[in-house]
TORKOL-4160 file (C-alpha; in steps of 0.2 Angstrom, whole numbers, padded with zeros to 4 digits, m for minus):
478
<pt num="1" X="0413" Y="0361" Z="0400"/>
<pt num="2" X="0411" Y="0373" Z="0386"/>
<pt num="3" X="0425" Y="0378" Z="0374"/>
<pt num="4" X="0424" Y="0396" Z="0380"/>
<pt num="5" X="0425" Y="0392" Z="0398"/>
<pt num="6" X="0439" Y="0380" Z="0395"/>
<pt num="7" X="0449" Y="0392" Z="0385"/>
<pt num="8" X="0447" Y="0406" Z="0398"/>
<pt num="9" X="0453" Y="0393" Z="0411"/>
<pt num="10" X="0468" Y="0389" Z="0401"/>
<pt num="11" X="0474" Y="0407" Z="0399"/>
<pt num="12" X="0490" Y="0410" Z="0408"/>
<pt num="13" X="0491" Y="0423" Z="0422"/>
<pt num="14" X="0494" Y="0440" Z="0416"/>
<pt num="15" X="0488" Y="0435" Z="0398"/>
<pt num="16" X="0482" Y="0447" Z="0385"/>
<pt num="17" X="0465" Y="0455" Z="0389"/>
<pt num="18" X="0454" Y="0449" Z="0375"/>
<pt num="19" X="0438" Y="0459" Z="0381"/>
<pt num="20" X="0439" Y="0471" Z="0366"/>
<pt num="21" X="0438" Y="0455" Z="0355"/>
<pt num="22" X="0423" Y="0449" Z="0364"/>
<pt num="23" X="0414" Y="0465" Z="0362"/>
<pt num="24" X="0418" Y="0466" Z="0344"/>
<pt num="25" X="0412" Y="0448" Z="0341"/>
<pt num="26" X="0395" Y="0453" Z="0350"/>
<pt num="27" X="0393" Y="0468" Z="0340"/>
<pt num="28" X="0396" Y="0458" Z="0324"/>
<pt num="29" X="0383" Y="0445" Z="0330"/>
<pt num="30" X="0370" Y="0459" Z="0332"/>
<pt num="31" X="0374" Y="0471" Z="0317"/>
<pt num="32" X="0376" Y="0458" Z="0303"/>
<pt num="33" X="0360" Y="0449" Z="0307"/>
<pt num="34" X="0351" Y="0466" Z="0308"/>
<pt num="35" X="0357" Y="0471" Z="0291"/>
<pt num="36" X="0351" Y="0454" Z="0284"/>
<pt num="37" X="0334" Y="0457" Z="0292"/>
<pt num="38" X="0331" Y="0473" Z="0284"/>
<pt num="39" X="0340" Y="0470" Z="0267"/>
<pt num="40" X="0330" Y="0472" Z="0252"/>
<pt num="41" X="0333" Y="0454" Z="0245"/>
<pt num="42" X="0316" Y="0451" Z="0237"/>
<pt num="43" X="0313" Y="0435" Z="0246"/>
<pt num="44" X="0298" Y="0431" Z="0258"/>
<pt num="45" X="0299" Y="0440" Z="0274"/>
<pt num="46" X="0297" Y="0425" Z="0285"/>
<pt num="47" X="0312" Y="0416" Z="0276"/>
<pt num="48" X="0323" Y="0431" Z="0277"/>
<pt num="49" X="0319" Y="0434" Z="0295"/>
<pt num="50" X="0322" Y="0416" Z="0299"/>
<pt num="51" X="0339" Y="0417" Z="0290"/>
<pt num="52" X="0344" Y="0433" Z="0300"/>
<pt num="53" X="0341" Y="0424" Z="0317"/>
<pt num="54" X="0350" Y="0409" Z="0311"/>
<pt num="55" X="0365" Y="0420" Z="0306"/>
<pt num="56" X="0365" Y="0427" Z="0324"/>
<pt num="57" X="0366" Y="0410" Z="0331"/>
<pt num="58" X="0380" Y="0404" Z="0319"/>
<pt num="59" X="0390" Y="0420" Z="0321"/>
<pt num="60" X="0389" Y="0418" Z="0340"/>
<pt num="61" X="0394" Y="0400" Z="0339"/>
<pt num="62" X="0409" Y="0404" Z="0327"/>
<pt num="63" X="0415" Y="0419" Z="0337"/>
<pt num="64" X="0411" Y="0412" Z="0355"/>
<pt num="65" X="0403" Y="0429" Z="0359"/>
<pt num="66" X="0391" Y="0420" Z="0370"/>
<pt num="67" X="0391" Y="0403" Z="0378"/>
<pt num="68" X="0384" Y="0391" Z="0365"/>
<pt num="69" X="0368" Y="0386" Z="0374"/>
<pt num="70" X="0364" Y="0404" Z="0379"/>
<pt num="71" X="0366" Y="0409" Z="0361"/>
<pt num="72" X="0355" Y="0395" Z="0355"/>
<pt num="73" X="0342" Y="0399" Z="0368"/>
<pt num="74" X="0342" Y="0417" Z="0363"/>
<pt num="75" X="0340" Y="0412" Z="0345"/>
<pt num="76" X="0325" Y="0401" Z="0348"/>
<pt num="77" X="0317" Y="0414" Z="0359"/>
<pt num="78" X="0319" Y="0427" Z="0345"/>
<pt num="79" X="0311" Y="0415" Z="0332"/>
<pt num="80" X="0296" Y="0414" Z="0344"/>
<pt num="81" X="0295" Y="0431" Z="0351"/>
<pt num="82" X="0297" Y="0440" Z="0334"/>
<pt num="83" X="0283" Y="0429" Z="0326"/>
<pt num="84" X="0294" Y="0420" Z="0314"/>
<pt num="85" X="0287" Y="0403" Z="0319"/>
<pt num="86" X="0276" Y="0397" Z="0333"/>
<pt num="87" X="0283" Y="0391" Z="0350"/>
<pt num="88" X="0282" Y="0373" Z="0346"/>
<pt num="89" X="0293" Y="0375" Z="0331"/>
<pt num="90" X="0305" Y="0387" Z="0339"/>
<pt num="91" X="0309" Y="0375" Z="0352"/>
<pt num="92" X="0306" Y="0359" Z="0343"/>
<pt num="93" X="0323" Y="0352" Z="0345"/>
<pt num="94" X="0319" Y="0349" Z="0364"/>
<pt num="95" X="0306" Y="0337" Z="0358"/>
<pt num="96" X="0318" Y="0326" Z="0347"/>
<pt num="97" X="0328" Y="0312" Z="0353"/>
<pt num="98" X="0345" Y="0319" Z="0349"/>
<pt num="99" X="0348" Y="0330" Z="0365"/>
<pt num="100" X="0341" Y="0317" Z="0376"/>
<pt num="101" X="0352" Y="0304" Z="0369"/>
<pt num="102" X="0367" Y="0316" Z="0374"/>
<pt num="103" X="0359" Y="0317" Z="0391"/>
<pt num="104" X="0359" Y="0298" Z="0393"/>
<pt num="105" X="0377" Y="0298" Z="0387"/>
<pt num="106" X="0381" Y="0311" Z="0400"/>
<pt num="107" X="0374" Y="0299" Z="0414"/>
<pt num="108" X="0385" Y="0285" Z="0407"/>
<pt num="109" X="0400" Y="0297" Z="0409"/>
<pt num="110" X="0395" Y="0302" Z="0427"/>
<pt num="111" X="0392" Y="0283" Z="0432"/>
<pt num="112" X="0409" Y="0278" Z="0425"/>
<pt num="113" X="0418" Y="0292" Z="0433"/>
<pt num="114" X="0410" Y="0291" Z="0450"/>
<pt num="115" X="0413" Y="0272" Z="0452"/>
<pt num="116" X="0431" Y="0273" Z="0446"/>
<pt num="117" X="0427" Y="0262" Z="0432"/>
<pt num="118" X="0435" Y="0273" Z="0419"/>
<pt num="119" X="0451" Y="0274" Z="0428"/>
<pt num="120" X="0451" Y="0256" Z="0432"/>
<pt num="121" X="0449" Y="0252" Z="0413"/>
<pt num="122" X="0463" Y="0264" Z="0409"/>
<pt num="123" X="0476" Y="0256" Z="0421"/>
<pt num="124" X="0471" Y="0238" Z="0417"/>
<pt num="125" X="0474" Y="0241" Z="0399"/>
<pt num="126" X="0490" Y="0251" Z="0402"/>
<pt num="127" X="0497" Y="0237" Z="0412"/>
<pt num="128" X="0491" Y="0223" Z="0400"/>
<pt num="129" X="0499" Y="0232" Z="0384"/>
<pt num="130" X="0516" Y="0234" Z="0391"/>
<pt num="131" X="0527" Y="0246" Z="0402"/>
<pt num="132" X="0540" Y="0253" Z="0389"/>
<pt num="133" X="0538" Y="0270" Z="0382"/>
<pt num="134" X="0531" Y="0263" Z="0366"/>
<pt num="135" X="0519" Y="0251" Z="0374"/>
<pt num="136" X="0513" Y="0265" Z="0386"/>
<pt num="137" X="0509" Y="0276" Z="0371"/>
<pt num="138" X="0499" Y="0262" Z="0363"/>
<pt num="139" X="0490" Y="0258" Z="0379"/>
<pt num="140" X="0485" Y="0277" Z="0381"/>
<pt num="141" X="0477" Y="0277" Z="0363"/>
<pt num="142" X="0468" Y="0260" Z="0365"/>
<pt num="143" X="0461" Y="0266" Z="0382"/>
<pt num="144" X="0455" Y="0282" Z="0374"/>
<pt num="145" X="0446" Y="0272" Z="0361"/>
<pt num="146" X="0438" Y="0260" Z="0374"/>
<pt num="147" X="0433" Y="0274" Z="0386"/>
<pt num="148" X="0423" Y="0281" Z="0371"/>
<pt num="149" X="0410" Y="0268" Z="0375"/>
<pt num="150" X="0409" Y="0272" Z="0394"/>
<pt num="151" X="0413" Y="0291" Z="0394"/>
<pt num="152" X="0404" Y="0298" Z="0378"/>
<pt num="153" X="0412" Y="0315" Z="0380"/>
<pt num="154" X="0429" Y="0319" Z="0372"/>
<pt num="155" X="0433" Y="0333" Z="0386"/>
<pt num="156" X="0428" Y="0321" Z="0400"/>
<pt num="157" X="0440" Y="0307" Z="0393"/>
<pt num="158" X="0454" Y="0319" Z="0391"/>
<pt num="159" X="0452" Y="0325" Z="0409"/>
<pt num="160" X="0452" Y="0306" Z="0415"/>
<pt num="161" X="0466" Y="0301" Z="0404"/>
<pt num="162" X="0476" Y="0317" Z="0408"/>
<pt num="163" X="0476" Y="0311" Z="0427"/>
<pt num="164" X="0484" Y="0295" Z="0421"/>
<pt num="165" X="0497" Y="0304" Z="0409"/>
<pt num="166" X="0502" Y="0316" Z="0423"/>
<pt num="167" X="0506" Y="0301" Z="0435"/>
<pt num="168" X="0516" Y="0293" Z="0421"/>
<pt num="169" X="0525" Y="0309" Z="0417"/>
<pt num="170" X="0530" Y="0310" Z="0435"/>
<pt num="171" X="0536" Y="0292" Z="0435"/>
<pt num="172" X="0546" Y="0295" Z="0419"/>
<pt num="173" X="0554" Y="0310" Z="0427"/>
<pt num="174" X="0549" Y="0322" Z="0413"/>
<pt num="175" X="0539" Y="0338" Z="0413"/>
<pt num="176" X="0530" Y="0350" Z="0400"/>
<pt num="177" X="0539" Y="0352" Z="0384"/>
<pt num="178" X="0548" Y="0335" Z="0385"/>
<pt num="179" X="0545" Y="0323" Z="0370"/>
<pt num="180" X="0538" Y="0310" Z="0382"/>
<pt num="181" X="0526" Y="0322" Z="0389"/>
<pt num="182" X="0521" Y="0330" Z="0372"/>
<pt num="183" X="0518" Y="0312" Z="0365"/>
<pt num="184" X="0507" Y="0306" Z="0379"/>
<pt num="185" X="0496" Y="0322" Z="0380"/>
<pt num="186" X="0495" Y="0324" Z="0361"/>
<pt num="187" X="0489" Y="0306" Z="0358"/>
<pt num="188" X="0475" Y="0306" Z="0371"/>
<pt num="189" X="0469" Y="0323" Z="0366"/>
<pt num="190" X="0469" Y="0322" Z="0347"/>
<pt num="191" X="0462" Y="0304" Z="0347"/>
<pt num="192" X="0448" Y="0308" Z="0358"/>
<pt num="193" X="0441" Y="0320" Z="0345"/>
<pt num="194" X="0443" Y="0307" Z="0331"/>
<pt num="195" X="0435" Y="0293" Z="0340"/>
<pt num="196" X="0420" Y="0304" Z="0344"/>
<pt num="197" X="0415" Y="0304" Z="0326"/>
<pt num="198" X="0418" Y="0286" Z="0322"/>
<pt num="199" X="0407" Y="0279" Z="0337"/>
<pt num="200" X="0390" Y="0287" Z="0340"/>
<pt num="201" X="0394" Y="0292" Z="0358"/>
<pt num="202" X="0400" Y="0310" Z="0358"/>
<pt num="203" X="0390" Y="0325" Z="0356"/>
<pt num="204" X="0396" Y="0328" Z="0338"/>
<pt num="205" X="0391" Y="0310" Z="0331"/>
<pt num="206" X="0375" Y="0310" Z="0341"/>
<pt num="207" X="0370" Y="0327" Z="0333"/>
<pt num="208" X="0375" Y="0321" Z="0316"/>
<pt num="209" X="0365" Y="0305" Z="0318"/>
<pt num="210" X="0349" Y="0314" Z="0323"/>
<pt num="211" X="0350" Y="0326" Z="0308"/>
<pt num="212" X="0353" Y="0312" Z="0296"/>
<pt num="213" X="0338" Y="0303" Z="0302"/>
<pt num="214" X="0327" Y="0318" Z="0304"/>
<pt num="215" X="0331" Y="0327" Z="0288"/>
<pt num="216" X="0338" Y="0313" Z="0277"/>
<pt num="217" X="0324" Y="0301" Z="0281"/>
<pt num="218" X="0335" Y="0286" Z="0283"/>
<pt num="219" X="0337" Y="0274" Z="0298"/>
<pt num="220" X="0354" Y="0276" Z="0306"/>
<pt num="221" X="0359" Y="0260" Z="0316"/>
<pt num="222" X="0372" Y="0262" Z="0330"/>
<pt num="223" X="0379" Y="0245" Z="0325"/>
<pt num="224" X="0380" Y="0250" Z="0306"/>
<pt num="225" X="0390" Y="0266" Z="0311"/>
<pt num="226" X="0401" Y="0256" Z="0322"/>
<pt num="227" X="0406" Y="0243" Z="0310"/>
<pt num="228" X="0407" Y="0255" Z="0296"/>
<pt num="229" X="0421" Y="0264" Z="0305"/>
<pt num="230" X="0429" Y="0249" Z="0315"/>
<pt num="231" X="0443" Y="0246" Z="0302"/>
<pt num="232" X="0447" Y="0265" Z="0302"/>
<pt num="233" X="0447" Y="0265" Z="0321"/>
<pt num="234" X="0460" Y="0250" Z="0322"/>
<pt num="235" X="0471" Y="0258" Z="0308"/>
<pt num="236" X="0470" Y="0275" Z="0317"/>
<pt num="237" X="0476" Y="0268" Z="0333"/>
<pt num="238" X="0491" Y="0260" Z="0324"/>
<pt num="239" X="0495" Y="0275" Z="0313"/>
<pt num="240" X="0493" Y="0288" Z="0326"/>
<pt num="241" X="0504" Y="0278" Z="0338"/>
<pt num="242" X="0518" Y="0276" Z="0325"/>
<pt num="243" X="0517" Y="0294" Z="0320"/>
<pt num="244" X="0519" Y="0300" Z="0338"/>
<pt num="245" X="0533" Y="0288" Z="0341"/>
<pt num="246" X="0542" Y="0295" Z="0325"/>
<pt num="247" X="0539" Y="0313" Z="0330"/>
<pt num="248" X="0543" Y="0312" Z="0348"/>
<pt num="249" X="0557" Y="0299" Z="0352"/>
<pt num="250" X="0560" Y="0297" Z="0371"/>
<pt num="251" X="0574" Y="0307" Z="0379"/>
<pt num="252" X="0579" Y="0292" Z="0389"/>
<pt num="253" X="0580" Y="0273" Z="0385"/>
<pt num="254" X="0579" Y="0266" Z="0402"/>
<pt num="255" X="0562" Y="0264" Z="0411"/>
<pt num="256" X="0561" Y="0257" Z="0428"/>
<pt num="257" X="0548" Y="0267" Z="0439"/>
<pt num="258" X="0533" Y="0266" Z="0426"/>
<pt num="259" X="0529" Y="0248" Z="0430"/>
<pt num="260" X="0529" Y="0251" Z="0449"/>
<pt num="261" X="0517" Y="0267" Z="0446"/>
<pt num="262" X="0504" Y="0256" Z="0437"/>
<pt num="263" X="0505" Y="0242" Z="0449"/>
<pt num="264" X="0503" Y="0254" Z="0464"/>
<pt num="265" X="0488" Y="0263" Z="0456"/>
<pt num="266" X="0479" Y="0247" Z="0452"/>
<pt num="267" X="0483" Y="0240" Z="0470"/>
<pt num="268" X="0476" Y="0256" Z="0478"/>
<pt num="269" X="0460" Y="0255" Z="0468"/>
<pt num="270" X="0457" Y="0238" Z="0476"/>
<pt num="271" X="0445" Y="0225" Z="0470"/>
<pt num="272" X="0428" Y="0227" Z="0461"/>
<pt num="273" X="0414" Y="0233" Z="0473"/>
<pt num="274" X="0395" Y="0233" Z="0470"/>
<pt num="275" X="0394" Y="0250" Z="0463"/>
<pt num="276" X="0408" Y="0248" Z="0449"/>
<pt num="277" X="0400" Y="0230" Z="0445"/>
<pt num="278" X="0383" Y="0238" Z="0443"/>
<pt num="279" X="0390" Y="0252" Z="0432"/>
<pt num="280" X="0400" Y="0239" Z="0421"/>
<pt num="281" X="0384" Y="0228" Z="0419"/>
<pt num="282" X="0373" Y="0243" Z="0414"/>
<pt num="283" X="0386" Y="0250" Z="0401"/>
<pt num="284" X="0389" Y="0232" Z="0395"/>
<pt num="285" X="0370" Y="0230" Z="0393"/>
<pt num="286" X="0369" Y="0246" Z="0383"/>
<pt num="287" X="0383" Y="0242" Z="0371"/>
<pt num="288" X="0376" Y="0225" Z="0368"/>
<pt num="289" X="0359" Y="0232" Z="0363"/>
<pt num="290" X="0368" Y="0245" Z="0352"/>
<pt num="291" X="0378" Y="0232" Z="0343"/>
<pt num="292" X="0362" Y="0221" Z="0340"/>
<pt num="293" X="0350" Y="0235" Z="0335"/>
<pt num="294" X="0350" Y="0228" Z="0317"/>
<pt num="295" X="0340" Y="0214" Z="0325"/>
<pt num="296" X="0328" Y="0223" Z="0337"/>
<pt num="297" X="0329" Y="0240" Z="0329"/>
<pt num="298" X="0327" Y="0249" Z="0345"/>
<pt num="299" X="0333" Y="0267" Z="0342"/>
<pt num="300" X="0350" Y="0270" Z="0350"/>
<pt num="301" X="0343" Y="0285" Z="0359"/>
<pt num="302" X="0330" Y="0274" Z="0368"/>
<pt num="303" X="0344" Y="0263" Z="0374"/>
<pt num="304" X="0356" Y="0276" Z="0379"/>
<pt num="305" X="0343" Y="0286" Z="0389"/>
<pt num="306" X="0335" Y="0271" Z="0396"/>
<pt num="307" X="0351" Y="0264" Z="0403"/>
<pt num="308" X="0357" Y="0281" Z="0408"/>
<pt num="309" X="0341" Y="0284" Z="0418"/>
<pt num="310" X="0342" Y="0266" Z="0426"/>
<pt num="311" X="0359" Y="0272" Z="0433"/>
<pt num="312" X="0349" Y="0284" Z="0444"/>
<pt num="313" X="0336" Y="0271" Z="0450"/>
<pt num="314" X="0339" Y="0266" Z="0468"/>
<pt num="315" X="0345" Y="0248" Z="0469"/>
<pt num="316" X="0349" Y="0247" Z="0451"/>
<pt num="317" X="0361" Y="0261" Z="0447"/>
<pt num="318" X="0375" Y="0270" Z="0456"/>
<pt num="319" X="0370" Y="0288" Z="0454"/>
<pt num="320" X="0360" Y="0299" Z="0465"/>
<pt num="321" X="0349" Y="0315" Z="0462"/>
<pt num="322" X="0363" Y="0325" Z="0469"/>
<pt num="323" X="0374" Y="0318" Z="0455"/>
<pt num="324" X="0361" Y="0323" Z="0442"/>
<pt num="325" X="0361" Y="0341" Z="0449"/>
<pt num="326" X="0380" Y="0342" Z="0447"/>
<pt num="327" X="0379" Y="0337" Z="0429"/>
<pt num="328" X="0382" Y="0350" Z="0416"/>
<pt num="329" X="0366" Y="0352" Z="0405"/>
<pt num="330" X="0372" Y="0366" Z="0394"/>
<pt num="331" X="0378" Y="0354" Z="0380"/>
<pt num="332" X="0361" Y="0346" Z="0380"/>
<pt num="333" X="0352" Y="0362" Z="0378"/>
<pt num="334" X="0365" Y="0368" Z="0365"/>
<pt num="335" X="0361" Y="0353" Z="0354"/>
<pt num="336" X="0343" Y="0355" Z="0356"/>
<pt num="337" X="0344" Y="0373" Z="0351"/>
<pt num="338" X="0354" Y="0368" Z="0336"/>
<pt num="339" X="0341" Y="0355" Z="0331"/>
<pt num="340" X="0328" Y="0368" Z="0333"/>
<pt num="341" X="0336" Y="0380" Z="0321"/>
<pt num="342" X="0337" Y="0367" Z="0308"/>
<pt num="343" X="0318" Y="0364" Z="0310"/>
<pt num="344" X="0315" Y="0382" Z="0309"/>
<pt num="345" X="0325" Y="0384" Z="0293"/>
<pt num="346" X="0314" Y="0370" Z="0286"/>
<pt num="347" X="0298" Y="0378" Z="0291"/>
<pt num="348" X="0302" Y="0395" Z="0284"/>
<pt num="349" X="0309" Y="0387" Z="0268"/>
<pt num="350" X="0326" Y="0395" Z="0271"/>
<pt num="351" X="0334" Y="0377" Z="0270"/>
<pt num="352" X="0329" Y="0376" Z="0252"/>
<pt num="353" X="0337" Y="0393" Z="0248"/>
<pt num="354" X="0353" Y="0389" Z="0258"/>
<pt num="355" X="0354" Y="0372" Z="0248"/>
<pt num="356" X="0353" Y="0382" Z="0232"/>
<pt num="357" X="0365" Y="0395" Z="0237"/>
<pt num="358" X="0378" Y="0386" Z="0248"/>
<pt num="359" X="0380" Y="0369" Z="0239"/>
<pt num="360" X="0376" Y="0373" Z="0221"/>
<pt num="361" X="0394" Y="0375" Z="0217"/>
<pt num="362" X="0397" Y="0357" Z="0223"/>
<pt num="363" X="0386" Y="0349" Z="0209"/>
<pt num="364" X="0398" Y="0351" Z="0195"/>
<pt num="365" X="0412" Y="0343" Z="0206"/>
<pt num="366" X="0402" Y="0328" Z="0211"/>
<pt num="367" X="0405" Y="0315" Z="0198"/>
<pt num="368" X="0414" Y="0298" Z="0202"/>
<pt num="369" X="0413" Y="0291" Z="0220"/>
<pt num="370" X="0431" Y="0297" Z="0222"/>
<pt num="371" X="0427" Y="0315" Z="0217"/>
<pt num="372" X="0412" Y="0315" Z="0228"/>
<pt num="373" X="0421" Y="0308" Z="0243"/>
<pt num="374" X="0436" Y="0320" Z="0242"/>
<pt num="375" X="0425" Y="0336" Z="0239"/>
<pt num="376" X="0414" Y="0332" Z="0254"/>
<pt num="377" X="0429" Y="0327" Z="0265"/>
<pt num="378" X="0439" Y="0343" Z="0262"/>
<pt num="379" X="0424" Y="0354" Z="0261"/>
<pt num="380" X="0419" Y="0348" Z="0278"/>
<pt num="381" X="0437" Y="0350" Z="0284"/>
<pt num="382" X="0438" Y="0368" Z="0278"/>
<pt num="383" X="0420" Y="0373" Z="0284"/>
<pt num="384" X="0426" Y="0367" Z="0302"/>
<pt num="385" X="0440" Y="0379" Z="0302"/>
<pt num="386" X="0428" Y="0394" Z="0301"/>
<pt num="387" X="0414" Y="0386" Z="0311"/>
<pt num="388" X="0424" Y="0380" Z="0326"/>
<pt num="389" X="0412" Y="0370" Z="0336"/>
<pt num="390" X="0409" Y="0353" Z="0329"/>
<pt num="391" X="0392" Y="0352" Z="0336"/>
<pt num="392" X="0387" Y="0369" Z="0328"/>
<pt num="393" X="0396" Y="0364" Z="0312"/>
<pt num="394" X="0387" Y="0348" Z="0310"/>
<pt num="395" X="0370" Y="0354" Z="0317"/>
<pt num="396" X="0369" Y="0368" Z="0304"/>
<pt num="397" X="0377" Y="0360" Z="0289"/>
<pt num="398" X="0370" Y="0342" Z="0289"/>
<pt num="399" X="0351" Y="0348" Z="0287"/>
<pt num="400" X="0357" Y="0358" Z="0271"/>
<pt num="401" X="0367" Y="0343" Z="0265"/>
<pt num="402" X="0353" Y="0331" Z="0267"/>
<pt num="403" X="0342" Y="0342" Z="0258"/>
<pt num="404" X="0355" Y="0343" Z="0244"/>
<pt num="405" X="0358" Y="0324" Z="0244"/>
<pt num="406" X="0339" Y="0320" Z="0242"/>
<pt num="407" X="0336" Y="0333" Z="0228"/>
<pt num="408" X="0351" Y="0325" Z="0218"/>
<pt num="409" X="0347" Y="0307" Z="0221"/>
<pt num="410" X="0361" Y="0304" Z="0232"/>
<pt num="411" X="0362" Y="0292" Z="0247"/>
<pt num="412" X="0359" Y="0303" Z="0263"/>
<pt num="413" X="0367" Y="0291" Z="0275"/>
<pt num="414" X="0383" Y="0289" Z="0264"/>
<pt num="415" X="0384" Y="0308" Z="0262"/>
<pt num="416" X="0381" Y="0312" Z="0280"/>
<pt num="417" X="0394" Y="0299" Z="0286"/>
<pt num="418" X="0407" Y="0306" Z="0275"/>
<pt num="419" X="0404" Y="0324" Z="0280"/>
<pt num="420" X="0404" Y="0319" Z="0298"/>
<pt num="421" X="0420" Y="0310" Z="0296"/>
<pt num="422" X="0427" Y="0326" Z="0288"/>
<pt num="423" X="0424" Y="0336" Z="0304"/>
<pt num="424" X="0437" Y="0325" Z="0313"/>
<pt num="425" X="0452" Y="0334" Z="0305"/>
<pt num="426" X="0458" Y="0349" Z="0315"/>
<pt num="427" X="0474" Y="0360" Z="0315"/>
<pt num="428" X="0470" Y="0373" Z="0328"/>
<pt num="429" X="0465" Y="0372" Z="0346"/>
<pt num="430" X="0450" Y="0383" Z="0345"/>
<pt num="431" X="0442" Y="0370" Z="0333"/>
<pt num="432" X="0437" Y="0359" Z="0348"/>
<pt num="433" X="0435" Y="0361" Z="0367"/>
<pt num="434" X="0444" Y="0344" Z="0368"/>
<pt num="435" X="0460" Y="0351" Z="0360"/>
<pt num="436" X="0459" Y="0367" Z="0372"/>
<pt num="437" X="0457" Y="0356" Z="0387"/>
<pt num="438" X="0472" Y="0345" Z="0382"/>
<pt num="439" X="0483" Y="0360" Z="0378"/>
<pt num="440" X="0479" Y="0368" Z="0394"/>
<pt num="441" X="0490" Y="0356" Z="0403"/>
<pt num="442" X="0505" Y="0364" Z="0395"/>
<pt num="443" X="0513" Y="0348" Z="0389"/>
<pt num="444" X="0512" Y="0353" Z="0370"/>
<pt num="445" X="0510" Y="0369" Z="0360"/>
<pt num="446" X="0500" Y="0374" Z="0345"/>
<pt num="447" X="0515" Y="0370" Z="0333"/>
<pt num="448" X="0514" Y="0352" Z="0340"/>
<pt num="449" X="0496" Y="0351" Z="0337"/>
<pt num="450" X="0497" Y="0358" Z="0319"/>
<pt num="451" X="0510" Y="0346" Z="0314"/>
<pt num="452" X="0501" Y="0330" Z="0321"/>
<pt num="453" X="0484" Y="0337" Z="0315"/>
<pt num="454" X="0490" Y="0339" Z="0297"/>
<pt num="455" X="0498" Y="0322" Z="0296"/>
<pt num="456" X="0482" Y="0313" Z="0303"/>
<pt num="457" X="0470" Y="0324" Z="0292"/>
<pt num="458" X="0479" Y="0317" Z="0277"/>
<pt num="459" X="0480" Y="0299" Z="0284"/>
<pt num="460" X="0461" Y="0300" Z="0288"/>
<pt num="461" X="0458" Y="0306" Z="0270"/>
<pt num="462" X="0467" Y="0290" Z="0263"/>
<pt num="463" X="0458" Y="0279" Z="0276"/>
<pt num="464" X="0441" Y="0286" Z="0271"/>
<pt num="465" X="0444" Y="0282" Z="0252"/>
<pt num="466" X="0448" Y="0264" Z="0257"/>
<pt num="467" X="0432" Y="0263" Z="0267"/>
<pt num="468" X="0421" Y="0270" Z="0253"/>
<pt num="469" X="0429" Y="0260" Z="0239"/>
<pt num="470" X="0433" Y="0243" Z="0247"/>
<pt num="471" X="0424" Y="0241" Z="0264"/>
<pt num="472" X="0408" Y="0250" Z="0264"/>
<pt num="473" X="0400" Y="0241" Z="0249"/>
<pt num="474" X="0403" Y="0224" Z="0258"/>
<pt num="475" X="0392" Y="0230" Z="0273"/>
<pt num="476" X="0378" Y="0238" Z="0262"/>
<pt num="477" X="0384" Y="0256" Z="0261"/>
<pt num="478" X="0386" Y="0265" Z="0244"/>
């Protein structure tokens, strides 16, 4: 599901007609790049034209004037059709492992959803953690974290978890706008976006990993990324849980029907069947190989796509070709076109120009490790406000950042991980399709999101400093 489609689906009946805004955005996406194409800048024509088409793609992604994948395809076509680069360069992102890693992750999600494995995990965790309001909130955020491994899509996880939260809200006897309802939907929505950056599972972290490896020239191990952020994952679970409890105390103190609801749902799911067992074994195999990639050094994308394809093989997996046909491939294409744009910018020498122009102001501010971490974190946070999509934000900025890091003798992996982490902080729903989907259920509003987002963004900054100063040096980072 794209951010645009979700936003449209979430609009209330009789809402304001925004067609004039869409038309204005489309006009800007055409006129501004055209002005750059013909502007007398005194730089090489190929470089200037590459920048102009890249600007079209970035503006289309920022304004959501077109569906993300469509805007990317048009940009790649223009690179080729207008003679800026050959076809093989214009569509080079499709020949990298990044989009196909995401495709494999999508098969994981389809497998976990079809077999009911994701829902089973959710209810088992919820029942194990506890049945009070406080324990249920903790169970929701722990489940959100665990499902990141089996449903590598924040939006898909919010949809699955929202079904659980809706049942719990009914059991609590509360509706939209209640503290209990707001707390449950806020915590599953915001946490989904955070965990996608700290585990190489969601589209954003997969995109970031690919760009760091390709442009930064360093190996990015799945296990290293996972263990680098594991303390932050644990602390985020605890802090987010306590923050939501503090912000939204329950309206009632007595809870009697919630335990019955959880037990009934688990009983209705029945025992493990052959399909759910095979799905669990395949996902466990993938996680095991990812966690040990520092031993065998098999790329995470090879493992993810291989296990994902095994899920469709008759007798081994649980998916059919019809299941594959029903998958949404647009996110895969979007990531591929974003990667292609980065390669075109390299080939046309526009990346070097962007590095000089866009990041030269950072050099005087990069001194101690604390200064560098704070500058990168808050710059990424601010950049994400203007370039709303996380994938486009990371796909367009990390190649420039990697070029900057190498030219200044900085560690590309460290810089890339800090920058990717900075993309996790959000204040507004438009910044992520995950937030839009969560808000569309009507249980919390933009004020709730801003308040929790601001607090967690500040918390994440402190946690990042602790990681960089005390933990990452122990595991070989920095």
